[in-house]
C-alpha positions in Angstrom: 201.7 38.9 68.9 202.1 39.7 65.2 205.7 40.6 64.2 204.4 43.9 62.7 202.4 44.8 65.8 203.8 47.5 68.1 202.1 47.8 71.5 200.5 51.0 72.6 201.4 50.9 76.3 199.9 52.6 79.3 203.0 54.8 79.5 202.5 55.9 75.8 198.9 56.9 76.6 200.2 59.7 78.8 202.1 61.7 76.2 201.4 60.1 72.7 199.1 61.9 70.3 196.5 59.6 68.8 195.6 60.5 65.2 192.1 59.8 63.9 191.3 59.7 60.2 188.3 62.0 59.3 185.0 60.5 58.1 181.8 62.2 59.2 182.8 65.7 60.3 180.0 66.4 62.9 180.0 62.9 64.4 183.8 62.7 64.5 184.3 66.0 66.3 182.0 64.7 69.1 183.8 61.4 69.2 187.2 63.1 69.3 186.0 65.2 72.3 184.8 62.0 74.1 188.4 60.6 73.8 189.9 63.9 74.9 187.7 64.0 77.9 188.8 60.4 78.6 192.3 61.9 79.1 193.8 60.8 75.7 195.7 63.2 73.5 193.8 63.1 70.2 193.9 64.9 66.9 191.4 64.6 64.1 193.1 64.5 60.7 192.0 67.1 58.2 194.8 66.9 55.7 193.5 66.5 52.1 194.7 66.9 48.6 196.8 64.9 46.0 199.5 64.1 48.6 197.1 61.9 50.5 196.2 59.9 47.5 199.9 59.7 46.4 200.9 58.4 49.8 198.1 55.8 49.6 199.1 54.7 46.2 202.7 54.4 47.2 202.1 52.1 50.2 198.8 50.3 49.5 198.2 47.9 46.6 196.0 49.6 44.0 193.5 46.6 44.0 192.6 47.4 47.6 189.5 49.3 48.6 189.7 53.0 47.8 188.7 54.0 51.4 191.7 52.0 52.7 194.0 53.8 50.3 192.7 57.2 51.5 192.7 56.4 55.2 196.2 55.0 55.2 197.4 57.7 52.8 196.0 60.4 55.1 197.7 58.9 58.2 201.1 58.5 56.5 200.9 62.0 55.0 200.2 63.4 58.4 203.1 61.5 60.0 205.4 62.9 57.3 204.1 66.4 57.4 206.3 67.6 60.3 203.2 68.6 62.3 203.5 65.5 64.5 206.4 63.7 66.1 206.2 60.2 64.7 208.0 58.8 67.7 205.3 60.3 69.9 202.3 59.5 67.7 199.8 56.5 67.5 197.1 55.8 65.0 193.6 54.5 65.6 191.4 52.7 63.1 188.0 50.9 63.4 187.4 47.2 62.9 183.9 45.7 62.5 185.0 42.1 62.8 182.8 41.2 59.8 183.6 39.7 56.4 184.2 43.1 54.7 187.9 43.8 53.9 187.7 46.9 56.2 188.3 44.6 59.1 191.8 44.0 57.6 192.7 47.6 57.1 194.7 47.5 60.4 197.1 44.9 59.0 197.4 46.9 55.7 198.2 50.0 57.7 200.9 48.2 59.7 202.4 46.9 56.5 202.3 50.3 54.9 204.0 51.9 58.0 206.8 49.4 57.8 207.4 50.1 54.1 207.4 53.9 54.9 210.0 53.5 57.6 207.4 54.2 60.3 207.0 50.6 61.6 207.6 51.8 65.2 204.3 53.8 65.2 201.6 51.9 67.2 198.2 51.2 65.7 195.1 51.0 67.9 192.0 49.0 66.9 188.7 50.6 67.8 186.2 47.8 67.9 183.6 46.0 70.1 184.5 42.5 69.1 187.6 42.0 71.3 190.0 42.2 68.4 193.6 43.3 68.6 193.6 44.7 72.1 196.2 47.2 73.3 197.2 47.7 77.0 197.3 51.5 76.7 193.8 52.0 75.2 190.6 50.7 76.8 187.0 51.3 75.8 185.1 51.7 79.2 181.4 51.6 79.6 181.4 55.4 80.2 183.2 56.0 76.9 180.9 53.7 75.0 177.8 55.5 76.4 179.2 58.8 75.4 180.2 57.5 71.9 176.7 56.2 71.3 175.3 59.6 72.4 177.7 61.3 70.0 176.4 59.2 67.1 172.8 60.0 68.1 173.3 63.8 68.4 175.5 63.7 65.3 172.7 62.2 63.2 170.3 64.8 64.5 172.6 67.7 63.9 173.5 66.4 60.4 169.9 65.9 59.4 168.7 69.3 60.6 171.6 71.3 59.3 171.1 69.7 55.8 167.4 70.7 55.9 168.2 74.3 56.9 171.4 75.2 55.0 169.9 75.6 51.5 167.2 77.9 52.7 168.9 80.0 55.5 168.5 83.8 55.1 172.0 84.4 56.5 174.6 82.1 55.0 176.5 80.1 57.6 173.9 80.3 60.3 173.3 76.5 60.3 177.0 75.7 60.4 177.6 78.1 63.3 174.7 76.5 65.2 176.1 73.0 64.6 179.5 74.1 66.1 177.7 75.6 69.1 175.9 72.3 69.8 179.1 70.3 69.3 180.9 72.5 71.9 177.9 72.4 74.3 177.3 68.7 74.1 181.0 68.0 74.5 181.0 70.1 77.7 178.0 68.1 78.9 179.7 64.8 78.2 182.7 65.9 80.2 180.4 66.4 83.2 178.5 63.1 82.5 175.4 65.1 81.4 173.3 64.7 78.3 173.4 60.9 78.5 170.2 59.9 80.3 166.9 59.5 78.5 165.5 62.6 80.1 168.6 64.7 79.4 168.7 63.5 75.8 165.1 64.3 75.2 165.6 67.8 76.6 168.7 68.3 74.4 166.9 67.1 71.3 164.0 69.4 72.0 166.5 72.4 72.4 168.5 71.4 69.3 165.4 71.0 67.1 163.8 74.3 68.3 167.1 76.2 67.7 167.3 75.0 64.1 163.5 75.7 63.6 164.1 79.2 64.7 166.6 80.0 62.0 165.1 82.3 59.4 164.5 80.5 56.1 163.6 81.7 52.7 161.5 79.7 50.2 163.8 78.4 47.4 163.1 75.8 44.7 165.9 73.3 45.6 166.4 69.9 44.1 166.3 67.2 46.8 169.2 64.8 46.6 170.0 61.8 48.7 173.5 60.3 49.1 174.1 56.6 49.8 177.0 54.3 49.3 179.9 52.7 51.2 180.1 54.2 54.6 183.4 56.1 54.3 182.8 57.4 50.8 179.2 58.4 51.7 180.3 60.6 54.6 183.9 61.6 54.0 184.6 64.9 52.1 188.0 63.5 51.3 186.5 60.3 49.9 183.7 61.9 47.8 185.5 65.0 46.7 183.4 67.4 48.8 180.2 66.0 47.3 177.9 67.8 49.8 179.6 71.1 49.1 179.3 70.6 45.4 175.6 69.8 45.6 175.1 72.9 47.8 176.8 75.0 45.0 174.3 73.5 42.6 171.3 74.7 44.7 170.4 71.3 46.2 169.0 70.1 49.5 171.0 67.1 50.6 169.8 64.1 52.7 172.4 61.6 54.0 171.1 58.7 56.1 172.4 58.6 59.6 175.1 56.4 61.1 172.5 55.0 63.6 171.0 53.1 60.7 174.3 51.4 60.1 174.7 50.6 63.8 171.2 49.0 63.9 172.0 47.1 60.7 175.1 45.6 62.4 173.3 44.7 65.6 170.3 43.2 63.7 172.6 41.1 61.5 174.4 39.8 64.7 171.0 38.6 66.1 170.1 36.9 62.8 173.5 35.2 62.6 172.9 33.6 66.0 169.4 32.5 65.0 170.8 30.9 61.8 174.2 29.5 62.9 173.9 29.3 66.6 175.8 31.2 69.3 175.9 32.0 73.0 172.6 32.8 74.7 174.3 35.6 76.7 175.6 37.3 73.5 172.1 37.0 71.9 170.5 38.6 74.9 173.0 41.5 74.9 172.4 42.1 71.2 168.6 42.1 71.7 168.9 44.6 74.5 171.2 46.8 72.4 168.9 46.6 69.5 165.9 47.7 71.5 167.8 50.5 73.2 169.2 51.9 69.9 165.7 51.7 68.4 164.4 53.7 71.4 167.1 56.4 70.7 166.1 56.5 67.0 162.4 57.0 68.1 163.5 59.9 70.4 165.1 61.7 67.4 162.0 61.2 65.2 159.6 62.3 68.0 161.6 65.4 68.7 161.7 66.5 65.0 158.0 65.7 64.6 156.9 67.5 67.8 159.0 70.6 67.7 159.4 71.5 64.0 158.1 71.2 60.5 161.2 69.5 59.2 161.1 66.2 57.2 161.0 63.3 59.7 163.5 60.5 59.0 162.2 57.0 58.4 162.6 54.3 61.0 165.0 51.4 60.7 162.1 48.8 60.6 160.6 50.8 57.7 164.0 50.8 55.9 164.4 47.1 56.5 160.9 46.5 55.1 161.7 48.5 52.0 164.9 46.6 51.4 163.1 43.3 51.7 160.9 44.2 48.7 164.0 44.5 46.5 166.8 42.2 48.0 167.1 39.4 50.5 168.4 40.2 54.0 171.1 37.6 53.5 173.0 40.1 51.4 174.8 41.6 54.3 178.5 42.0 53.3 179.7 45.5 53.6 176.7 47.9 53.7 174.6 45.0 52.3 170.8 45.3 52.2 171.0 48.5 54.2 172.3 50.4 51.2 169.3 49.2 49.1 166.9 50.0 51.9 168.3 53.5 52.2 167.7 54.2 48.5 164.1 52.9 48.8 163.5 55.0 51.9 165.0 58.1 50.4 162.8 57.8 47.3 159.6 57.3 49.4 160.4 60.3 51.6 160.7 62.6 48.6 164.4 62.4 47.8 164.0 60.7 44.5 167.3 62.0 43.1 169.9 59.7 44.6 173.7 59.6 44.2 175.1 56.1 44.9 178.8 56.6 45.8 180.8 53.5 44.8 184.5 53.1 45.9 186.8 51.2 43.6 187.5 47.7 44.9 184.3 47.3 46.9 182.4 44.5 45.1 179.6 44.1 47.7 178.5 47.8 47.2 178.5 47.4 43.5 176.0 44.6 43.9 173.7 46.1 46.6 174.1 49.6 45.1 174.5 49.8 41.3 173.1 46.3 40.9 169.8 47.2 42.5 169.1 50.4 40.6 167.1 48.8 37.8 164.8 47.0 40.3 164.3 50.1 42.4 163.4 52.1 39.2 161.0 49.4 38.2 159.2 49.8 41.5 159.4 53.6 41.3 159.8 55.0 37.7 160.3 58.5 39.1 163.4 57.5 41.0 166.5 59.2 39.4 169.6 57.4 40.5 173.2 57.8 39.4 176.1 55.6 40.5 179.4 57.5 40.8 182.7 55.6 41.0 185.4 57.0 43.3 189.0 55.8 42.8 192.5 57.3 42.2 192.0 57.4 38.4 188.5 58.9 38.4 188.6 62.6 37.6 186.6 65.0 39.7 185.4 66.8 36.5 183.9 63.6 35.1 182.2 62.8 38.4 180.7 66.3 38.7 179.6 66.2 35.0 177.7 63.0 35.6 176.0 64.5 38.7 175.1 67.6 36.7 173.4 65.4 34.1 171.4 63.7 36.9 170.5 67.2 38.3 169.3 68.3 34.8 166.9 65.4 34.7 165.8 66.2 38.3 165.0 69.8 37.3 163.1 68.7 34.2 161.0 66.4 36.5 160.4 69.2 38.9 159.2 71.5 36.1 156.9 68.8 34.7 155.4 68.0 38.2 154.9 71.7 38.8 153.1 72.1 35.5 150.9 69.1 36.2 150.0 70.4 39.7 149.1 73.9 38.3 146.8 72.3 35.7 
């Protein structure tokens, strides 16, 4: 056992509060409720502001990935806030087990806790690679099934609400409906419902029809896609409330779902075994998982296409094919070729104005994101992409001004296209 590792014991699981850093708000509310229904005491952290960044800068080396600085800063800020008893709190963080430095955040966190005088706080690793196990926290098959369902429903709710929100006649209707479905699905999970294929199809039908029933008004909105490093892409803390800012600018936002990242990870695992060897049983499990998640993705697409007039998301194979036209599939560190594929897919589905969110310290994403923009534009000259850097020294005003410049170009393109259409 590492000298910095504090065990999260079975006894602790009865009365300790597990703190989860926020990333994707819709998905993480569902995931939190899965853990709560599994009889863990869980809180989703929502503390933001300069104090979070200051705590991160204080205890994390400033050459480290910006997402690590924010996640660790948010956790330490929460422990110091007085809202939680540090002696009755534990922290949880994900590990992919891949080559990205994110797999080492857990060790950075333990080091930071020790420097902050909080070295007694246990840290739990959430992963499927058998890393850093803790006796008081176990991922059961039932939990994994519910967590996967949470990601599926989260992607659907995020996609539909983003397509409705800019056009809703009564402001806030889409957000209220999202919360209704989060509460309803969480109750279903607690009774082991909403998990079978038939139940998921029924829920998806009801979700889609409920959003389609919202009264919408025609508005001339700029369509903007958001890609980038997974934390900065989804986290309001990481991207300075980017989606809220774009809504204030009269934009319709499209954010690729987390299911795409999950499929990307599974697909890369299969390819690694083909290239470098590995156990047959592991390869078989990955192939079954890949086929199953593709099936879930198809269910989402079929529900949207059948029960609404909303824009239908592209499939993972389509995204992969688009990426292969620009970059080799061997570029798979961090978000890798998936990020490039998401930009190509967004452009082809009508979201030609794209913000590529780049965290400081994430070299892979600068290569597969900013580094691919010129090639994507060569393929599609109408594609309007801006790369925005996020780090402690980057000012929000500068970020928003660069985005406004991109939106000005987008509006000029819209006006020109409208004029050409009328002629």
